[in-house]
N, C-alpha and C positions, 0 to 999 in steps of 0.2 A: 570613376575608380576602378580598381583590378584592372588597369592600362599600363602600369609599369611609365610613369609620367606622361602619357600621353594626353590624360584631361586636363594638363593643363597649359596645352597649346591648343590656340584656336586658328586651323588654318581656313582658307578660301577654297570653296571649289565650285566649279561650272559643268553644267550640261552632265551631271552623273558622271562624271572623270574623277580620276583620284586628285586629291589636294595637290600633288608637286607637278600635276598637267596643267595647272594654272600658273600663270606668271603673276606676280605683284611687285608694282612700281609706287614709287613715293615722289610725287612730285615728274612724274616721268622718268625717274632714274631708278632701276634695279635693286631689290630690296635683298637684303640676304636672307638665309633660311634658318629655320633652329636647328641646332646641334643633332636632335633628336630625331631619331629615325622608328616610325612606328612597326615595332615585330610583333605585336598581341595580336588577339583575333579580332580587334572593331575596325569598323568603316576607315579603310585607308590603309589598310595595311601594309607594309613595305614601303612608305611613303614618308618623303622628310620635306617639308614644306616652309613657308614664309609664317610667323607665328604673327597672327593680326593682334593680340594682346598688347604685344609692346607698343603700340601707339596709341596712347589717350584718345579718347573720344573727343574732348576738347581742342585739342591740335589738330581735328580735322575741319577742313573747309567745303569738303565735300568729296563724293567717290564717283568716278567713272568704273563704268563695266564695259567693257567691248567684248560682245560673245559671239567671237569670231577666232579662230586662229589667227595668229600674229607671229609667227616664228621666222617671217620673211623681213619682220622690223625689228623684233628682239631679240630673236636667237631661241636659244634652247627655254624650254619649259611652257609656252605660249600656246600648247595643242588645243585646248579647252576655250583659252581669250586669256585677257587680261583686265588685272584688277588695277586701277590707279587713285591712289589717294593722295589728293591735294590738299597739302598743310594750308592752314589759316595764315593770312597774309593781313596784318593789322598794323600801324603805325600811331593808333591811338585807342581809346578805350579799354576794356577789358569785362572780366564778368567771374564772381566766384558761385559755386554750384556745389550743395550737398545733398544728399538722398540716403535713405535708409530702406529698407525694406527686409522682410523674411518671408518663407514658406509657410502658409495658414490650408491646411490640407488634410483629407481623408483617404484613406485608400481601403481596399480590400482585397484579400487574396488569396486562395487555395490554400489547405492544410495537408500536408499529407500526412495519412493517420500513425501517430505513433506505434513502435513495435516493442519499444524495449520495456520492461517492469518500470514502473516509478514517475514515467514520462508523462505529465498532464496532457489531455487529449481537450484542445479547445472547439473543436468540431470541425466542418469542413470546410469552413471558410474564418478569415479572424480579419476585423475592420479594426485599423488604428488611426489615431488622429494624431497628428505632428505637428510642433508649430518651431521651425529650426531655421535653419541657413540663412542666419541674421547677415545682412549686407551693409556697410559703411563705406559710402565713397566720397570724400572731399577731392574738389580739383579748383581750379582757375587758372586764367589767362588774361595776361596782359599786354598790349601793343605800347611800344616805344617808338619815337621817330628818330631815327638816324640821319640828322641833317634836314634838308629840305626835300631831298629825294632818295630815304632810303628809309627802310622799317623792320624791328625786332619784334616779333612776337613769340613770349615764352609761356608754355604750359607747365605746367605739375598735377599730379595725380596721386591720392591713396586710395588705396582699396584693401580695407578688412571684411573677409566672407568668412564665416563659419560654413561647417560640412553641412549637407542632409544625409538623410537616414533611411533610406527607403527597404529595411531588410524584411525579410519574411519569418513563418514560425519553425526555427527547426527544432523538430520533433525526434531529433537523431537521440541516443544514449550520449550524454556529455563527457560523466566520469566511469574510471575503470568500475570494475566489479559487479554485483548481482545484483544487490539493492541498495546503490551509494544515496545518501541522505540528500544531496544536493540536488537528485534531479526535480524535485518537485518547485524548488525557489529560485533556480539559476532565470536569468534571464536569457530567453530564448531567439529574443529579436537581437542576435549577434553581430550580424553584417553590419557593412557601411557604405553600402550602395547607392551612389548620388553623387551629389557635386562636391568637390574636394574642398578642405579647408585651404584659404591663401589669405596672405599678406602682400602686398605689393605696392611698389612707390617709383613713378613714372615719371621722367622729365623730357621735352622735347622744345627745342629752339628754331624758330625759322627767319630769317633775315634775308635782307636785300639792298642793295645800293648804287645808284647809278652815279658813276663818275662826269666830269665835266666833259670828258671827250664823248659820250654817249655808251661808253663801255658799264654794264649792266653786272656785278657780286651778287653774287647770291650763294646761299649754304645752311644748310642745319645740320642739329646734331641732337642724339636723344641717348637716354641711359635709361634702363632699368633695372632693377633688384626685385626679385619675388620668390617667396619663400612657400611652397604647397604642401599639403598632407594629404594623403589618400591611403586607401586602406585596401589590405588584399582580402583572401578567404580567412575566416575564424579555423583557427584549430584550436579543435576539441583536447578537453580535457587528458581523454585517453587516445589524443593523435598521437603516433608515435613522433612526428616531428615534434612534439610538446616535451620539456622537461618540468615535470610535474611540483619539482621543487623550487622552480622559480615561476610557474602559473600555477598555482592548483587548480584554477577555475576555467584554464584556458587561454587564448588570448589571440588577439587580432593585430596582427603584424601591420606595419606602416611605412610608406614610402615618404621620404621628405627631403625632394629635390630642392635648392635653391638654384634661381637660373638669374645670369648676369649678363644683359643684353647692352649692348652700345654701340651706335653708328655716328658718324661722321662725312660731311659732304660739302665739298665747296666748289664752286665754276664762276664762270664767265659767259656772258652771251656779248656780241658786239657784230658790228659788219667789217668785212674786209674783201675788197674788189668786188661789191655787190652782192656777197654770198651773206645771209646772216648766219652765222657761226654761234655754236653752243660747245662747249665744251668742259669738261667737269672731272673730278678724283673723288671717287668715294671710298669710304670701308666700313664695314659691319662685323661685330662679332657677337656669337652667344655660345655662352656655357653653361653646362648644367652637372652640379654636384651633388650624388646622392646620398643623403642619410638614411640608412633602416631604422626606426626605431621601434619600441616594444615589441621587439621580437627576441630571436637567440641563434645561436648555431646549437643546434641538438646534439651534435657531434663531438661536440667539448664539453658537455654534461651540465652540472650544477652551478662550475664557475665561470658558467658562459657569460658575457655581456649581454647587454639587451641592447644596444645600438650601437651602430657601425658604420664608418664609413667606405664606404662601395664602393669609391671612383667614380668616376664620370665622362664626359667628352666635349668638346667645344670647335666651334668650325668658324672659319672666318672668310669673307670675301673682300678683295681690292679690286675697283673698277676703275680704268680709265677709258674716257671714250670724248670723242669731237662730232659734233654732226653739221654738216652744212647745207642749207636750204637757199634756193634761188629761183625766179620766174623769170623764162626766155619766151619774148613774142614769137610765135610761129603762124605762118600763113597757112591757111585750111582749118586752123584751131580756133573756137570760140573762145578760149581764154588764152591766158598764157600756159606755159607747160612747164610745171612746178616739178622744179627737180630737187630731190633730197639724196644726199648721200654720207657714209659715217663710216669711221672705225673704232673699233673697241678692243680693248684687254683687259683680260681679268685673271685674277690667280684665285685661288683656291684654297685653302687647308681644312685637315680635320685631324684631330688629334683624342686618343684614349689612353685614360691613366687610370691606373691602377687603384685598388681600394687596401684598406689594411689587411694584412694577413687573416683575421680572425672571420674577415667578411666573407672569403671563399673556400678557405682549409680545411680539412677532414683533421678531427682531435682524436680520433681513434674509439673514443666510444662506444661502446654495445649496445643493443637494445637488450630487454631483459629475454629476449629468443635467442641471442646471440647473435643477430644479423645487426651490421653496421648502421649507424644513423646516421641521416641524411647532412651532409656538407653545408655550408656555407650560412650567410646570414637567412632566415626565412620570407620568403616573398620575395627576395631579389637578391641573389648571392653575388657579390663584388665582383669587379674587374679584374681578374690575375694579371700577373706580370706578362706572361704570354700573349694576353689579348692588347698590350699596348700597342699603339700607332701613331706616327705621327707622318702624314701624309701631305702631298700638295699637287696640285697641278697648273697648269696656266691653258689659256685658250684666247685666240684673236680671231675677228670678224669683221667683216665689212659689206654694208649694204647699199644698194642702190633702188629708189623709189622714184617711180615718174607718175605724173597726175596731172588729167588733162580735160576741159570740156571739148570732147569732139564737136557737140552742137550744142547748142542754147540748153537741151533737154538731156543730152548725155552725157556722162562723166565717167571715164574710163582710168582705173590705175592700176599700174603693174609693180612689183618690186621681187628684187633678189638679193637674197643673203648667203653667204660663203660662212663658216666658221671651220677651226682646226684646234684641234683639244691635242695636249701633251700625252694623254693618257690612251684615248681611243681612236684619235682619227679624224677626219674631215666629214662634214655634211652642208650639203646645199639644196638649200629654200625657196621656193618661190609663191609669188600670188596675181592672181587677177582677178579683178573687182570690177563691176560694172553698178550705174546706177541711173536710172531714166524716168525723168519726172515728166509724164503724163499729162498733168497740168501743176496749178499753185496747190492742189489737196490731195491729190497722191502721185507717189512715186515706186516704184520695184526698184529692189537691187539682188546684186547675186556676187558670189565669190566662188572661185575654187585655188583651192594651195595645197601646199605640202608643209610639214611640219615634221620638228625633231625634240625629242628632249633628251639630253645629255645623260647618265646614269651618273648620281650624287656620287659625292665619295663617301659619304654615309653608306649608299647601298655596295660601295666597291670594298670597306674597308671595316664597316661594324662588325665587331664581333666579342663573341663572350661565351664561358664555359662554365658550366655547372658538372659537379663530380657526382652520375647517380650511381646506385650500386642496383645492379640488374641481372634478373635471374636467367643464367646460361645452363644449358644440359652439357656435363661433363660427366665422361665414363656411365653414362646413362643417369646419373643424377640430377639433380636439380641445385644450383650450387648460387650464390651472391658473388660479383665482383664488380669490382671498381670499375666505371667506362666514363669517361671525359664526353659529355654529348655537348655539342659546339653549335651556335651560330657561324657558319664559316664564312672568310672573305675568300673571292672568288681565286687568288693565286694560293689558296692553300693546299698542300699536297692532298691532303684528302679528302678536300672537295673537288680537285682534280680527278683522283679514282673515282669519285661519285658522280662524273660528268662534268664539272662544271668548266666553264670556259670567260675568259675576259669576256666584261659585260659590253654590249654596243650600243649605240643609242635607239631608243626605240624611233618609229618612224608613222608618221600618220598622211593622211588626205582628206582633208576637210572640203564639202559640200556646202554652199549656205544660199537659199533664194528666198526672200519676202519682201515686204511692202511697209509703205507707210502713208497713212490716211490723217489728212489733219483738214480740219473745218470749223472754225470759231474756236468754241473753247473744248472740241473733241478733240483728241488724238488717239489714234489707235497703232500699234506697230503688230507685226505677224511674221516671224521668222523662222524657217524651216531649217534644218541642219543633218549632216551624214557625218561621223565622225569615224574614219577606218585607222585602227592603229594597228601596226607590226612590231613586233620584237618587244610587248612589251614585257618591263620589267616587275617581276614577282618574287615575292620569298617562297622558296619548295617548304613542302610537308617536311614535319619532323621525321627524318629516314635513321629509326632505328629498330627496325626490325630484326630479328635472330639472324636472317640470311644476308642483312647488310653486314652485321657483324661480324658474319663468317665470311664473307667478300673481304672483307676489310683488312682480317687477318692473314686472309689469303695473299692479298697485297704487299703486308709487311708493316702493317699498321695497327701492333698489339695495344690494348686498353681505351681504345676508342669504342664510343659506344655509336656514332655515327652522328648526325644533326642535320642541319639546314643549310641551305646557300643561297643565294640572289643570282636569279638567271633570267635571259631573253626567252622568248620562245610562244606568250600567249598572244594571240591577235583576237582583237576584239573589234564588234561594228555596233556603234551607237548613231543611233536616229531620234530626233522629235522636234518638237513645236515650241517656239516661245509666244507667247501673246502679252502683250499689253497694251492695258486699253485707260484714257483716264477723260474726265470731265469737269470741267470748272460750271457749276449752275449758276443761272442769273441769281442777283442777289435778292433776299425777301427781307421783311421785317423781322425774319429769326435770325436775319445773319447770313453769312456765305457759306457754302457748302463745296467740298471739291471730294468726286470720289473716283477710287483707281481700282480696276480688275486686274486680276492678271493670271495666267494658267500658263503651265508646263508639263508637254507629255513628253516622256522621255525612255527609251527602252536600249538595253545593252545585251548584246547576243556573243557570246565566247565562242569564237570561230576554229578556234585552234589552241590546243593546250600543247607544251612540250614534252618530249622524251629525249631522253642521252641512250645510246647504246648498252652501258655498262650495267646500268639498272633494266635495262627491257629483257636481259640475258639471264637476269636472277628467276627463279622460279618460287612465289610467283612474284611477278614483277611488280616493285615497291610502285605508289602511286605517287609521280613527283606533284601534280598539282590537283588536289581531291576535289569533292563536290562541293564541300562548304565553301572553300573558295572560288570554285567556277560561280556558287549559285550566289554570293555575296556579292560577285561583280554584278550579277543578272537581273537576282530580285532583291537584294540588300538595300536599296532605297526606293521611294515610293517612284512607280512609273507615272504617276500624274498627282499634280499639287495645283491647288485655287487658293488665289489670296484675294482679298476684299480690303478695302481703307475707304472709309469717309471721317476727313476733317472739319471741323464746322469752327468758326470763329463769328464771333458778334462783341463789338467792342473789347471791354477787358476779358471776355469770357471765349474759351476756347477746349474741344474736346476731340480725340481720335478715337474711334471705334475700328479695329482692325478684326479677321476672320482668317484663319490659313486652313485649308483642308488636306489634310496629306493622304494620300491612298495607302492600299495596302502594303505589307513588307513582309518577306519571307524571312524566316529565323531557321536559317538551313542546319541540319543536322547528320552525322557521318552517314546515316542511309534515310531513306525518305520516309521511315517508319516515325523519326524522331524529326522531322519539319514541324514548326507550326507557323501562324498566319497570325501579324497583327493586325487588326482590321483597322480600314482608315477612320480617323479620328478630327474635327475639328476643334482649334485650339482659338479662343477669341481673348484681344486683350482690347482693354478700355483705361485712357487715361482722361483727365479733366484739368481744367488750367485755369488761373485766374491772374492778371496781371495788373498792380499797381502803377499809376503813372508812370508805363513804360519802361521801369526800371527792374521792378520785383515779382517775378512769377512763380508761383506756388503751384505744384501739382500733385495730386493723388490718383492712382490707377494699381492696376491689377492685372497681370501677366496670366494667362492660361483663367480667365477668372470663373469659368464653368468647372476647374477644379479637372481637367482630363487629362486620364491614365491610358498608356497604351496598356493591350491586353496583357495579361500575367501569365507567367509559362504555365501550362495544364498540367494537373495532376500526373505523376510520373517521366516527367520532361524538367524538373528540378531537384536532383538527388536531394540536397541538403535540405530543401524547403526554404533557403534563407536569402537566396537571391531570385526573387520572383521577378523580376522585368530583363528585359533583355535590353544589350547596348545598342542594339539596330533602331531602336526607337526613334524617329528624326526628331521627338522634340522632348526627348528625354524622359526623365521617371521622376520628378520631384516636386509635382503639382504646382496649386495655385503659390504665386509671387504678389505680394500686395507691398504698395511702398509709397512713399510721398518723398519730396524735391523740391527743393528751394533754389533758384536762378536768381544772383543780384547781378543786373551790367549796369556799368558805370562808364 
């Protein structure tokens, strides 16, 4: 909640980098990204990434994670690594699955002492019991045979999720007047922080067929329709943003986006002149349309509607590629020289469409003090006509990859890729990697490579404007004037006046060194890494200070209150270690046990922040990328994370016990005195299963069984009292989730 649609998207992120610095593939093919760009204060601010929520879990046959940069093979976005989702392939059988669960929890938060007359004082803390967040999921898959050499696997999923509410006690005065009667009885847990309300229907189909001549045809398609409801901050009855004739007790405005996502891909694999060829053509689209409900436009007054069409955005991707692989016998090598090369062409589009006029306009109504009321639908003003965009770009790329065993123990590979984009230019990347098998149990591996990430169309062209009334000094007096505060595109004349320049690609250098140890039933992998990123694309601070407005007036821009824009210029250094160990214990009379331990140590340092001459010349110079955003990159995620899991099987019985310990996280403030730390927490999950006749499996379990919560904001750090938990928490703040699940295989 409180993130303007971001809470409905589930991205992948590796090694502490941004979600859009991890490339997501489906069956080895690039997946299209969500149209949403995260412009709020949550983790991943400024990024636009692939939404894994669009892939039903039963459609997945496995997930491969390449925790290493791979730009030399796949091009843009693979700075941190690659996540490859392998789809289920089956020509027979199937399953239906139903699960139901909810949050059964209790939490305690501090209370800000009431200062207004008539407000009840519950004491220094308040403890609440909650039973909410009910989730029903019904899914199934079925495999069909296509002749003797083909398959079609179809998956469907329906999910209905209620919201969770983890508000704190709002001790502020709610009603206008000195001693309003309602203060003693109004519900003061008026926030809606937590999981959103969600309803989604998803389909996925994956198929393949081998022709008589050996040509293998393959393809897949997907569709999802999702409706989400999340809330903003509560507007009290006495709030200037409220119209008391509409909401006499205040209101909680809600963001209600509908997301439509679909994709289709077809291809063929065949042999040509000794080359194994893979050619495909794929298309994907993601669209979000925003309805704002339980709200109002205060500037229209009592006649305002309470729901608005606020517009939205849509992005698409069309990709064609051809890859060829062949082995060549070479003297002096211990294996064939494996040669892989290919070409790819991609077209991307991005569109913003406006909402209805009442969602953004100012209706002219004045507040009782004579000041203008705020414009647009509360919590999310609609996109204005001047924000509409319809943009596209093309990119073409080619790569070459060579790999061979130089000796029986030493494997060496190298790759190079060049890409050309119609909007920002060219990029060239390369990679060198080696693996040395010391013996059958122990191997050392390492790589060095450079990578890049092209600026997304969302980062280049996302724009929205809200009209704010800002106090300015005229003739020595303070007066309110209407100003447009905008998230600018980088080609906007006002953004250019503020120092914006065309976005360039992010550039990275990735170093990795690790080892693999295997003996019997024990496996251990340790990988160290360092990733240096230059020209990292970030969203600037809101540049709305008085001297910025004066500067814009001097430049001829009347009525602009400033705003923010995307820019290159941040440099970061990320280093860390990944450790994974697993062991299958010898079978006992009590069954079979398998244990897995994992650890990640990760540190990111911002080594350079951007500056622009236009703003540096002002006094005082505005902060372009401030301490909150810097510390979010450096301290906003745990620097250490430990995982442990034990799986047990004994005949029809099975169980899984999992524990994850998250290291401390800093919640930064605008000044150091307003920082606070989320202490390390351990979250434990437990599930038990029983299977009848190898067909029906019934599971019961609990995620976060000990009902762990992040530390609540200390008194004085939560001015309203009703938002006690930080979105920086790495495991959320909804508490224990209990569930049951039944799966019938056939």
